PATIKOL-81797 format. One line per field, with one value per residue (C-alpha): x, y, z; residue in one letter. Coordinates in pm, 1 decimal, always signed. Each point is the difference from the previous one (the first is absolute). Example, Ala and Ser with C-alpha at 12.3 -4.5 7.8 and 13.67 -1.06 7.14 Angstrom:
! residues 2
px = +1230.0;+137.0;
py = -450.0;+344.0;
pz = +780.0;-66.0;
res = A;S;
END
This chain:
! residues 633
px = +2286.4;+195.8;+367.1;+164.4;+232.0;+302.2;-57.5;+38.9;+297.4;+169.4;-81.9;+140.9;+315.5;+59.0;-28.8;+219.7;+268.9;-6.6;+50.8;+329.6;+135.6;+242.0;-294.5;-240.0;-293.1;-171.5;-293.2;-30.7;-225.8;-320.9;+134.4;+352.7;+117.1;+368.2;+92.8;+335.4;+221.5;+27.8;-58.8;+301.8;-23.4;+196.5;+57.5;-284.5;-271.3;-353.9;-286.7;-328.1;-335.7;-347.7;-159.9;+40.1;-135.0;+211.3;+65.3;+112.8;+241.7;+139.8;+49.4;+185.6;+215.4;+88.8;+94.5;+217.7;+178.0;+50.0;+141.1;+224.0;+157.9;+202.0;+45.9;+102.8;-221.9;-221.2;-360.9;-287.9;-379.2;-206.2;-363.2;+104.0;-51.6;+38.2;+362.8;+93.2;+233.1;-197.4;-376.2;-231.4;-351.3;-341.4;-232.8;-277.5;-228.7;-0.3;+143.1;-211.5;+247.5;+265.7;-218.4;+135.8;+347.9;+83.9;+222.3;+145.4;+372.1;+139.1;+376.3;+116.9;+337.9;-116.2;-256.3;-129.8;-375.9;-188.2;-378.6;-257.5;-347.8;+121.4;+321.0;+46.1;+36.6;+262.3;+186.4;+5.3;+107.9;+299.9;+91.9;+7.1;+205.5;+260.3;+27.9;+66.5;+306.2;+340.5;+26.6;+224.5;-314.5;-41.3;+311.2;-36.3;+293.9;+122.5;+128.6;+233.8;+79.7;-347.5;-210.1;-342.5;-209.4;-353.2;-91.6;-292.4;-312.3;-378.6;-154.1;-361.8;-46.3;-260.5;-32.8;-195.6;-98.9;-73.8;+131.9;+372.6;+124.2;+298.0;-41.6;+281.1;-2.9;+143.4;-121.7;+220.9;+303.1;-48.4;+101.0;-15.8;-140.0;+303.9;-5.2;-366.1;+60.5;+288.6;-231.1;-252.1;+269.4;+98.6;-351.6;-120.0;+283.5;-192.7;-346.9;-126.5;-264.5;-105.0;+212.4;-154.4;+160.0;-31.0;+8.6;-84.5;+84.4;+127.3;+343.9;-97.6;-265.8;+147.1;-243.2;-66.6;-357.2;-12.0;-303.5;+173.1;+361.5;+105.5;-32.5;+330.2;+160.2;-32.2;-115.5;+267.1;+295.9;+142.3;+331.3;+243.5;+76.6;+205.5;-4.3;-282.3;-332.5;-247.1;+270.5;+129.4;+26.6;-275.3;+114.1;+50.3;-176.4;+324.7;+104.1;-44.6;-291.8;+154.6;-13.1;-269.1;-160.5;-311.4;-128.4;-126.1;-314.4;+213.9;+217.9;-310.5;-122.3;+337.5;+8.5;-355.8;+85.7;+318.9;-192.8;-284.8;+242.8;+118.0;-354.9;+21.8;-287.7;+85.2;-213.5;+45.4;-44.6;-88.4;+11.7;-282.6;-126.4;+309.9;+359.3;-87.9;+248.1;+156.4;-343.5;-83.2;+329.1;-79.6;-361.3;-48.3;-371.7;-50.4;+46.8;-236.0;+289.7;+122.0;+364.8;+8.9;+146.8;+317.9;+46.2;+277.4;+40.6;+140.4;+368.7;-10.6;-45.8;-247.5;-359.1;-190.7;+18.5;-35.3;+53.4;-351.4;-176.0;-36.4;+46.2;+103.5;+240.4;-93.6;-328.1;+90.1;-363.6;-223.1;-310.2;-324.1;-207.8;+168.1;-204.4;+308.5;+142.4;-243.7;+48.7;+374.6;-30.5;-224.0;+282.6;+257.3;-203.5;-108.0;+362.7;+108.9;-281.4;+117.7;+360.6;-52.6;-214.9;-24.3;-354.2;+88.0;+131.3;+139.1;-119.5;+213.7;-201.5;+263.4;+140.6;-225.8;+65.6;-321.1;+111.8;-15.6;-345.5;-117.2;+84.7;-144.4;-323.6;-52.3;+19.7;-236.9;-250.5;+34.2;-68.2;-313.0;-124.0;+60.5;-81.0;+352.7;+80.0;+373.2;+313.1;+1.6;-341.4;+143.1;+269.5;-260.7;-203.8;+313.0;+76.7;-353.7;+14.8;+340.4;-136.0;-269.9;+263.4;+220.9;-292.5;-106.2;+333.0;-81.8;+224.8;-46.4;+131.9;+240.7;+142.8;+189.4;-211.5;-66.9;-268.5;-207.1;-25.6;-319.2;-160.1;+148.4;-80.9;-248.9;+224.7;+348.4;+258.2;+223.9;+375.4;+58.5;+328.0;-57.6;+9.3;-271.2;-293.9;-99.6;-3.5;-204.4;-254.5;-26.7;-38.1;-275.1;-179.6;+30.6;+281.2;+302.0;+329.4;+373.5;+200.7;+308.6;+59.0;+281.9;+83.4;+84.7;+77.1;+139.5;+336.4;+126.7;+48.5;+339.1;+68.4;+254.4;+116.4;-31.2;+358.7;+122.8;-284.0;-69.0;-232.6;-376.9;-287.0;-45.3;+128.1;-140.8;+203.9;-17.4;-157.0;-285.5;-61.7;-7.8;-271.8;-237.8;-340.4;-234.7;-325.3;-123.8;-211.5;-299.6;-68.6;-121.9;+320.5;-155.9;+6.5;+376.9;+139.3;+355.1;+282.0;+265.8;+330.5;+75.5;+332.2;-17.3;+304.6;+41.0;+340.3;+74.2;+206.3;+128.4;-65.7;+267.6;-158.7;-343.8;+114.4;+154.0;-332.8;-200.5;+202.2;-32.5;-316.5;-188.7;+89.4;-190.1;-300.9;+10.9;-21.8;-280.4;-207.9;+74.0;+64.1;-250.7;-15.0;+84.4;+316.2;+164.6;+291.9;+240.0;+312.1;-55.8;-60.3;+325.3;+199.1;-165.9;+57.3;+373.0;-9.1;-175.9;+276.4;+248.9;-213.9;-33.8;+377.8;+27.3;-251.0;+142.9;-318.3;+65.0;-166.4;+12.8;+164.5;-163.8;-163.0;+341.9;+60.2;-42.2;-324.5;+19.0;-249.5;+52.9;-161.3;+87.8;+78.8;-117.0;+276.7;-115.1;+314.2;+0.0;-22.5;+68.3;-187.7;+137.9;-167.5;-2.8;-279.6;+171.8;+39.6;+334.7;+224.4;+259.3;+21.7;+339.2;+55.6;+246.5;-26.6;+363.1;-34.6;+183.7;-162.5;-133.9;+36.0;-87.2;+279.7;-175.1;-260.6;-312.7;-333.7;-216.0;-185.7;-98.7;+301.5;+72.2;+209.5;+342.2;+63.1;+128.3;-64.3;-135.0;-39.2;-102.8;+111.9;-189.1;+37.6;-156.0;+178.6;-104.4;+233.0;+297.1;-70.0;-133.3;-349.6;-144.6;+126.7;+185.4;-216.5;+165.7;-266.2;+57.3;-126.9;-161.1;-207.9;-118.1;-94.3;-207.1;-195.5;-106.3;-377.0;-135.2;-106.1;
py = +7729.0;-162.0;-42.2;-329.9;-34.4;-48.9;+339.2;+174.5;-218.4;+99.8;+367.2;-6.4;-179.5;+242.7;+298.0;-165.1;-95.1;+346.9;+162.6;-183.0;+124.4;+284.4;+240.9;-38.9;+239.9;+189.3;-9.8;-351.3;-3.0;-200.4;-230.8;-50.8;-245.4;+2.3;-65.3;-89.4;+276.8;+372.1;+341.8;+230.7;+375.8;+177.3;+339.5;+166.3;-176.6;+101.7;+5.0;-20.9;+119.9;-34.9;+300.0;+376.8;+0.4;+233.3;-261.0;-259.6;+245.6;+81.5;-368.2;-61.4;+308.7;-99.3;-350.6;+143.6;+220.0;-283.1;-228.8;+254.0;+161.4;-301.9;-174.4;+300.0;-131.8;+223.2;-85.5;+164.4;-9.3;-59.1;-64.1;-263.8;-274.4;-288.4;+92.9;+64.3;-212.1;+78.8;+38.7;+169.1;-68.9;+75.5;-289.8;+64.1;-242.1;+30.8;-292.5;+1.8;-220.3;+272.2;+283.7;+355.1;-70.0;-348.5;-81.6;-276.8;-3.1;-220.5;-13.4;-191.2;+1.8;+265.4;+215.6;+111.1;+58.5;+155.3;-3.2;+153.3;+146.0;+332.3;+203.4;-87.3;-364.8;+88.6;+196.8;-292.7;-227.4;+226.5;-17.4;-378.2;+19.6;+217.9;-256.9;-268.9;+189.5;-16.4;+207.9;+247.4;+137.4;+206.4;+207.7;+371.3;-4.4;-226.6;-342.8;-178.9;-369.0;-117.5;-253.9;+166.0;-314.2;-82.3;-365.4;-108.2;-27.6;+23.4;+192.9;+74.9;+224.3;+206.8;+143.7;-158.5;+338.6;+339.3;+190.0;-65.7;+275.2;+147.6;+279.7;+256.4;+223.8;+334.2;+183.0;-128.5;+70.9;+187.9;-163.6;+223.0;-33.9;-182.1;-244.9;-79.2;-47.0;-237.4;-183.9;-40.1;-124.8;-273.5;-108.8;-44.9;-242.4;-242.6;+95.8;+213.5;+241.8;+210.2;+255.6;+115.7;+330.6;+76.0;+377.1;+134.2;-83.9;+152.3;+52.3;+185.8;+102.3;-84.8;+123.0;+359.7;+116.8;+345.0;+116.9;-98.7;+116.7;-45.7;-378.0;+6.2;+327.3;-114.6;-361.0;-141.9;+88.7;-123.6;-16.1;-257.7;-289.2;-312.2;-317.5;-209.8;+153.4;+36.0;+61.3;+336.1;+300.0;+256.5;+286.9;+333.6;+309.2;+145.6;-307.3;+58.5;-181.1;-52.5;-378.7;-142.3;+107.4;-47.4;-69.7;+298.0;-62.1;-1.1;-271.6;-207.4;+40.4;-117.1;-298.5;-97.8;+27.2;-204.1;-268.3;-13.3;-60.4;-306.5;-115.1;+94.0;+165.8;+229.2;-9.2;+319.7;-19.9;+283.2;-162.8;+136.5;+51.3;-135.9;+38.5;+363.0;+203.8;+165.2;+126.6;+121.0;+188.4;+167.3;+79.5;-30.0;+79.0;-358.3;-118.2;+16.2;-13.4;+318.1;+75.0;-159.8;+323.1;-86.2;-341.1;-69.4;-242.3;-320.6;-74.7;-351.0;+79.5;-207.4;+119.2;-323.6;-214.2;-352.9;-167.9;+90.2;-63.1;+288.1;+308.4;+325.2;+230.4;+280.9;+13.0;-104.7;-40.0;+221.1;+68.2;-157.3;+251.8;+301.6;+127.3;+178.4;-343.7;-89.4;+304.8;-54.5;-360.8;+105.3;+221.3;-278.3;-264.0;+241.2;+55.4;-361.3;-130.4;+225.7;-118.9;-376.2;-172.7;-330.5;-81.5;-27.6;+241.3;-148.9;+181.3;-183.4;-52.2;-201.1;+40.3;+286.5;+76.6;+111.7;+101.1;+372.3;-47.0;-151.5;+327.7;+228.6;+187.4;+41.7;-376.6;-63.5;+242.5;-171.4;-338.0;+130.2;+169.8;-299.5;-276.8;-140.2;-237.1;-76.3;+164.9;-256.1;+130.8;+353.2;-107.9;-177.1;+323.7;+175.4;-269.1;+9.2;+376.8;-33.2;-266.8;+240.4;+266.3;-242.5;-138.4;+354.1;+22.4;-308.8;-230.8;-306.3;-38.7;-261.4;-0.7;-206.5;-259.0;+224.3;+169.0;-311.4;+93.3;+180.1;-74.7;-3.6;+273.4;-137.7;-25.4;-14.6;-261.1;-131.0;-51.2;-262.3;+51.5;-133.2;-357.1;-136.8;+30.2;+351.4;-101.2;-309.2;+205.7;+259.1;-263.9;-174.3;+336.9;+13.7;+258.5;-25.7;-78.3;+33.2;-231.7;+163.9;-179.7;+93.7;-364.8;-66.8;+312.1;+276.8;+56.2;+248.2;-289.1;-165.2;-279.7;-195.9;-43.3;+320.5;-38.6;+92.3;+187.8;+373.6;+7.2;+30.7;-118.7;-342.0;-258.6;-127.7;-274.0;-53.2;-343.3;+146.2;+263.9;-269.7;-184.8;+297.1;-112.4;+296.0;-197.3;-157.4;-311.8;+159.0;+289.8;+62.2;+14.5;+256.7;+258.1;-34.5;+252.0;-114.7;+77.2;+249.2;+21.3;+306.7;+176.7;+243.0;+223.8;+106.5;-172.5;+42.1;+311.9;-58.0;-185.3;-266.1;-115.0;+27.2;-246.4;-228.2;-24.4;-57.8;-271.1;-296.3;+4.6;+200.0;-277.9;-242.4;+232.0;+38.5;-375.3;-31.5;+258.5;-85.2;-373.3;-282.7;-137.7;-352.6;+118.0;+136.4;-201.7;+119.9;-185.4;+116.1;+355.6;+20.0;-122.5;+256.6;+269.1;-69.3;+61.0;+331.5;+94.2;-29.0;+231.9;+247.2;-0.5;+107.3;+283.8;+104.3;-66.1;-84.5;-307.7;-211.7;-342.6;-84.4;-312.6;-168.7;+80.4;-254.0;+12.0;-40.5;-173.7;-72.3;-225.4;-185.1;-372.1;-256.2;+112.4;+362.3;+89.9;+235.5;-165.3;+180.7;-111.5;+132.6;-4.4;+184.7;+136.9;-116.1;-374.9;-167.4;+222.5;-117.2;+175.9;+24.3;+132.9;+76.7;+60.7;+106.7;+356.7;-80.0;+59.5;-325.5;-109.9;-324.6;-188.3;+59.0;-236.8;-32.7;+29.2;-312.3;-22.4;+250.0;+142.2;+18.4;+293.1;-90.7;+115.5;+360.2;+60.2;+351.0;+10.4;-219.7;+105.9;-148.3;+18.4;-179.1;-158.2;-163.6;-211.1;+112.5;+373.6;+238.4;+115.1;+149.7;+266.9;-105.0;+62.5;+51.8;-88.2;+54.8;-289.2;+253.8;+127.3;-352.7;-54.7;+316.7;-151.0;-310.7;-36.4;+139.7;-263.8;
pz = -18814.0;+282.2;-76.2;+97.0;+297.0;-223.6;-163.7;+336.2;+90.0;-324.2;+57.5;+353.3;-110.0;-287.3;+235.7;+265.0;-249.8;-156.7;+339.9;+31.2;-334.7;-52.3;-46.8;+293.8;+30.2;+283.3;+24.9;-140.6;-308.5;-31.3;-269.5;-131.3;-267.6;-91.5;-362.7;-159.4;-129.6;+66.8;-150.5;-27.6;+24.9;-274.7;-150.3;-193.3;+195.9;-94.9;+249.3;-185.7;+130.2;-146.6;+170.1;+13.2;+354.6;+212.9;+271.1;-253.0;-160.6;+345.0;+89.1;-325.7;+48.6;+354.6;-111.1;-277.4;+252.3;+250.6;-271.0;-172.7;+310.4;+123.3;-335.9;-207.6;-279.7;-208.3;+81.9;-185.6;+21.7;-312.8;-89.1;-254.6;+253.8;-244.8;-70.0;+362.5;+213.4;+316.3;-34.8;+249.1;-113.9;+139.7;-62.9;-250.7;+184.7;+376.8;+195.3;+316.8;+185.4;-24.8;+128.9;-23.3;+139.6;-125.9;-296.1;-212.7;-69.0;-274.6;-58.0;-306.0;-166.6;-247.4;+179.6;+337.2;+11.4;+293.0;-33.3;+232.2;+15.2;+132.8;+7.3;+367.7;-95.7;-258.9;+266.2;+243.9;-282.8;-61.4;+368.9;-26.8;-318.7;+173.4;+280.8;-262.6;-120.7;+173.8;+317.4;-180.8;-169.1;+319.4;-80.7;-74.9;-241.8;-279.9;+103.5;-238.9;-50.8;+103.2;-185.2;+1.0;-29.0;+109.2;+42.8;-215.5;+210.3;-8.5;+291.0;+79.7;+299.8;+181.3;+352.2;+280.8;+150.3;-152.9;+304.8;+40.7;+221.6;+179.9;+253.5;+22.3;+305.7;-116.0;+309.2;+283.8;-216.8;-323.2;-327.7;-306.7;-351.5;-142.0;+294.2;-65.7;-371.9;+75.1;+241.7;-284.2;-239.5;+243.5;+95.3;-359.6;-71.8;+220.6;-126.4;+288.4;-126.8;+302.5;+185.0;+327.9;+103.6;+372.3;-39.3;+345.2;+359.3;+322.1;-153.5;-313.8;-253.1;-339.8;-266.6;-99.4;+62.5;-158.1;+196.3;+327.8;-42.3;+364.0;-40.5;-186.7;+109.4;+362.8;+4.2;-231.9;+223.6;+328.6;+187.5;-132.6;+231.5;-75.5;+206.4;+140.4;-99.1;+285.9;+258.5;-123.6;+228.3;-36.1;-224.2;+167.3;-138.8;-136.0;-204.3;-374.8;-160.2;-341.3;-45.4;-226.2;-325.2;-207.3;-349.7;-194.4;-199.2;-313.3;+159.8;+66.3;-356.7;-131.5;+237.1;-94.5;-368.8;+49.5;+186.8;-251.3;-286.1;+193.5;+82.7;+365.7;+184.0;+291.3;+313.1;+205.9;+375.9;+236.1;+343.1;+215.8;+268.1;+180.1;-120.9;-79.0;+202.0;-306.5;-106.7;+352.4;+32.5;-332.1;+98.8;+378.9;-35.3;-122.0;+360.3;+298.9;+246.6;+171.0;-69.1;-345.9;-134.0;+192.4;-163.8;-251.0;-288.8;+142.6;-48.8;+147.7;+369.1;+201.3;-44.7;+75.6;+312.6;-137.0;+336.9;+107.8;-328.5;-244.1;+219.0;-167.1;+184.4;-238.4;-187.7;-355.1;-106.5;-210.3;+210.4;-131.0;+201.0;-158.8;-293.2;-139.8;-80.9;-276.4;-228.0;+49.2;-116.2;-288.3;-127.7;+44.5;-182.2;-275.1;-96.2;+55.9;-220.2;-281.1;+35.5;+28.0;-263.7;+191.6;+112.8;+371.3;+261.3;+321.5;+313.6;+257.7;+318.0;+186.4;+350.7;+97.7;+367.4;+166.0;+349.2;-86.9;-155.4;+328.1;+177.6;-267.8;+73.1;-374.1;-55.0;+291.5;-151.2;-339.3;+158.8;+171.0;-316.7;-229.1;+250.1;-3.8;+286.5;-45.9;-131.8;-281.2;-104.4;+8.9;-247.0;-211.6;-10.1;-128.6;-259.2;-140.1;-45.4;-164.3;-235.0;-119.6;-67.1;-194.4;-198.0;-90.3;-185.4;-206.6;+203.3;+219.1;+354.3;+127.9;+351.4;+254.9;+182.0;+303.2;-211.5;+71.8;+367.9;+96.3;-337.0;-350.0;-249.7;-255.8;-307.0;+149.6;-91.5;+276.2;+2.6;+267.5;+185.2;+352.8;-125.1;-229.1;+238.5;-102.8;-363.7;+76.0;+195.6;-277.1;-271.7;+194.9;+5.5;-379.2;-17.3;-227.1;+172.4;-60.8;+224.0;+150.0;+331.5;+235.1;+61.1;-366.3;-203.4;+220.3;-165.1;+257.3;+243.5;+50.2;-247.6;+201.1;+357.1;+200.4;+124.4;-350.0;-176.1;+31.6;+301.7;-44.7;+218.5;-161.7;-248.7;-328.7;-169.4;-374.4;+34.6;+204.0;-265.5;-268.3;+191.9;-40.7;-130.4;-58.0;-23.2;+325.0;-37.0;+170.0;-239.4;-353.1;-205.1;-235.1;+279.8;+52.6;-248.3;+66.8;+237.1;+87.3;+184.5;+209.6;+47.6;+291.4;+22.1;+363.9;+0.4;-371.8;-67.0;-354.7;-324.2;+53.7;+323.5;-159.1;-266.8;+264.1;+179.5;-319.6;-168.8;-4.3;+209.1;-263.1;-246.9;+221.9;+9.8;-378.4;-46.3;+256.9;-186.6;-363.9;-19.8;+22.4;+352.2;-115.3;-178.0;+313.7;+135.4;+269.7;-117.7;-356.6;+117.4;+198.2;-300.2;-222.9;+262.6;-7.4;-373.3;+62.5;+244.2;-285.2;-212.1;+286.8;+36.6;-363.1;+38.9;+340.3;+195.2;+363.9;+152.1;+313.5;+6.8;+332.2;-141.4;+13.2;+367.1;+280.5;+196.9;+378.9;+224.9;+369.9;+258.1;+319.6;-5.9;+254.7;+236.3;-27.3;-195.0;-298.6;-340.2;-328.1;-312.5;-329.8;-340.3;-330.8;-215.3;-318.7;-29.1;-65.5;+213.3;+251.5;+335.3;+170.5;+351.5;+276.5;+374.8;+49.7;-132.8;-325.1;-336.8;-150.1;-358.4;-177.6;+183.9;+332.6;+145.9;-212.6;+173.9;-6.7;+332.4;+273.2;+180.1;+370.9;+117.2;+141.5;+354.1;+12.6;-374.4;-50.0;-377.9;-291.5;-345.7;-293.7;-377.9;-299.9;-294.9;-324.6;-212.9;+206.3;-41.7;+261.7;-92.6;+318.4;+235.4;+313.1;+304.0;+338.2;+255.1;+375.5;+209.0;+233.0;-291.2;-78.8;+364.0;-11.6;-289.9;+190.1;+25.6;+323.2;+248.2;
res = M;K;K;P;F;F;F;Y;L;F;L;F;C;S;I;A;S;F;S;R;T;E;N;P;L;I;P;I;P;S;S;V;T;K;Q;P;G;S;F;S;L;H;N;N;L;V;I;G;I;N;S;D;E;K;N;V;V;F;V;A;G;Q;L;A;K;E;L;S;T;P;T;G;F;K;V;S;V;N;K;N;I;A;A;A;N;I;R;L;Q;L;L;K;T;R;D;N;D;L;G;D;E;G;Y;K;L;S;V;S;Q;K;T;I;I;I;S;A;N;K;A;A;G;L;F;Y;G;T;Q;T;L;L;Q;L;L;P;K;E;I;E;N;K;S;V;V;K;N;I;S;W;K;V;S;C;V;E;I;T;D;Q;P;R;F;A;W;R;G;L;M;F;D;V;S;R;H;F;F;G;K;K;D;V;E;D;F;I;D;N;M;V;K;Y;K;F;N;L;L;H;L;H;L;T;D;D;E;G;W;R;V;E;I;K;S;L;P;R;L;T;S;V;G;A;W;N;V;K;R;V;G;T;F;G;D;F;S;K;P;T;P;D;E;P;K;N;Y;G;G;F;F;T;Q;E;D;I;K;E;I;V;R;Y;A;K;E;R;F;V;N;I;L;P;E;V;D;I;P;G;H;S;L;A;A;I;V;S;Y;P;E;L;S;C;T;P;G;A;E;N;Y;Q;V;R;S;G;E;K;I;I;N;W;Q;H;G;L;V;A;L;V;D;N;T;I;C;P;A;N;E;K;V;Y;P;F;L;D;K;V;F;T;E;L;A;Q;L;F;P;F;E;Y;I;H;I;G;G;D;E;C;A;K;N;F;W;E;K;S;D;A;V;K;Q;L;M;Q;K;E;G;L;K;T;M;E;E;V;Q;S;Y;F;E;K;R;V;E;K;I;V;E;S;K;G;K;K;V;I;G;W;D;E;I;L;E;G;G;L;A;P;N;A;A;V;M;S;W;R;G;M;K;G;G;I;A;A;A;K;M;G;H;E;V;V;M;S;P;T;D;F;V;Y;L;D;L;M;Q;G;D;R;I;I;E;P;P;V;Y;G;T;M;L;L;K;K;V;Y;S;F;E;P;V;P;D;S;V;D;A;K;L;I;K;G;G;Q;A;N;L;W;T;E;Q;I;Y;N;T;R;H;M;Q;Y;M;L;W;P;R;A;L;A;V;A;E;C;L;W;S;A;K;Q;N;K;N;W;D;S;F;T;K;R;T;E;S;M;F;E;R;M;D;V;E;H;V;K;Y;A;R;S;M;F;D;P;V;F;E;V;K;R;D;A;S;N;E;L;Q;I;I;L;S;T;E;V;N;G;L;D;I;H;Y;S;F;D;N;S;N;P;D;N;F;Y;P;K;Y;S;T;P;L;S;V;P;K;D;A;S;M;I;K;V;V;T;Y;R;D;G;K;Q;I;G;R;Q;I;D;M;P;I;A;T;L;K;S;R;L;P;K;K;
END
């Protein structure tokens, strides 16, 4: 039955008005109706459940812990659901609109009821409930003199996509088991359900393979360098290789168990045939290049010449023409398949430099034998053999979009990172796709002006991330499994900076992947993000405030003079500036129209304010730097 226009108008208005209340939510639910009154948490709270299912019991226990820790209240779990203050109930008759992860949350003055088809839905309902509580609920110790109230509300919610992923690169810099578990705790708050672990690369092999012990005894360690990754000096033979680490198989089992309890699947990635220097150093016979036995695990020195395309300075590729490679990979995938229950294994496939293959007699012989005409077809030959190995372990293959080149393996799914075009091509061929494009969801990029952000090769502002739309108009939407944001860690040395790069941009990705497309609204999102900042302050999670900073644009006017155009991502901010080298505040000139640079001025200093209070960082921008950013004639 078609619903009238006024129904949708009411629905939109109720969501919009709710997002401006004291308890905004990310990601925004499908339907929200605010009711009068509130429910107050109190001592001796009872959480009732109507199922002995292990996952349901866990969800109730976790909620009890998260409510009792900051409040100091006694909170118990009981199967007498009718007498409970908070009820977690599996529906007796399936609600097809909710699917496996959706839920209904009803808060009245006397009870809180979360209903769902599956335990996962109950879990996501509890995450929403926690966001409805005051920010102090994030404390790890008792907070006194707080009114623990939840506004009465009716919420119906379900995800848009089944694949809602974050990729965590633990290879470039190693992050241990506790770091990964903390990463999971933070991602599930915003209803992510897929953790992609990038486990191998040139800088380290991070997962124990018992049948191939040198992968971790040798391949997991390099020489510590600190500074700008990619420009480090080459380690000398006598420098100790003691920086790195790896997950034992017992670590992996514990991480997988921890994730499963929180309804997160883990996708393991072994990046081959490129990005494989750590494996080659461990087992030089995997290479076809003479001298590979003298290679070392990369510490951040230059190994690729990007100025002339993708040209390797050392051969970091596993050789497709080397028959020793395939039994090696069979051992790797046999053990990985036993460790990770998720249906997919990621086989990488990206940025495979082929200049050493072009010189290899073994590769030339392979091409003649198999009728391969290009190096892309050589990689495709490799990928198809790898797919058969992975499938023999009961798993399915997914890889970066380069696996399309030279012919896609028959059953492979594609993770599209070089924009959307690879995903579109794969979907048109009937393959499943996860959208993960560099130009929207690469969270290792700078999130503000490069004059003030830790330097990386590019910039990705929050507003651009929020504009991510995983389903192109030209493809069958059923083939787009969902989307994923990627956090590469070449320039991320510690957990605090890891958090800074994730948040708030991962909040934007969460909303793009969970919420209905028509419910997204930039102004609403930024207001809700500010509320999340307050919660992150309480739980001591670091985040970037770059969305409040001024944005610079430059051009030449009709007289060929430099003009400076200033703007902000967040609406409603005032921009104040100076050219006289003093530090501006809200009593300085306010920006309204493009600025001309006074004669002899060498610096513009800019800062943002809202309601008379500084909200953005002061940026000191040399005029020479702005001139260097002018478009080339």
